[in-house]
C-alpha positions, -999 to +999 in steps of 0.1 A: -094-004+477-086-033+454-051-039+439-050-056+405-017-041+393+014-063+397-008-094+401+002-124+380-021-154+378-004-188+372-018-216+352-045-239+365-030-272+375-048-305+380-042-323+413-042-361+416-074-361+436-095-344+409-092-309+423-074-279+408-049-254+420-040-219+408-011-198+421-014-160+422+016-138+428+014-102+438+043-077+439+036-061+472+067-039+471+045-010+461+026-013+494+044+005+522+051-018+552+029+003+576-001-002+552+001-040+551-025-043+578-050-024+557-051-050+530-064-086+527-062-113+501-097-125+492-103-159+476-136-168+462-142-202+445-167-209+418-196-229+432-186-224+468-204-198+490-175-194+515-150-166+509-115-171+523-100-138+536-063-137+545-048-106+560-017-093+544+007-101+571+045-105+566+046-134+590+020-155+571+024-144+535+051-162+516+075-138+499+107-142+479+125-114+497+142-136+522+152-162+496+174-138+477+194-129+509+198-166+518+211-177+484+237-150+481+259-163+508+262-200+496+266-189+460+293-164+469+311-190+491+310-215+463+325-191+438+353-181+462+361-218+469+362-225+431+385-196+424+408-207+453+409-242+440+418-230+405+445-207+419+460-236+440+459-259+410+477-233+388+504-226+414+509-264+418+512-269+381+538-240+378+559-255+407+557-290+392+568-277+357+596-257+373+609-287+393+606-310+363+625-285+341+653-281+368+656-319+372+659-324+335+687-298+334+706-317+361+701-351+346+729-364+324+722-363+286+741-395+278+759-425+292+793-409+291+782-378+310+766-401+336+798-420+339+818-388+344+795-376+372+796-410+390+834-414+386+850-379+385+885-394+392+887-413+359+886-382+337 
């Protein structure tokens, strides 16, 4: 049986050596795992008599199933680190502002107040 549904042909690309390449993507999620050995990918090139047959085998066919699982962990970790950095920066800013506000309340407003604080006996 031939499968033509869920097959996307890419554009034809020129190689630097005068040859061409074409990528073809097939969504094999509709094929049950136990039936993979029943299918093969058949490549036939114009002007070439040889036909290339590749068995549909999970160990030799490149899929994007694994990529999704591998990218979730680093992306999640990066987001968590970014949120923590923002949180630490916000807490640091609040503490800084609070200390600055408290120190400005304790600081004397004018020269006479400073003199009174330094020499309490003279008043």
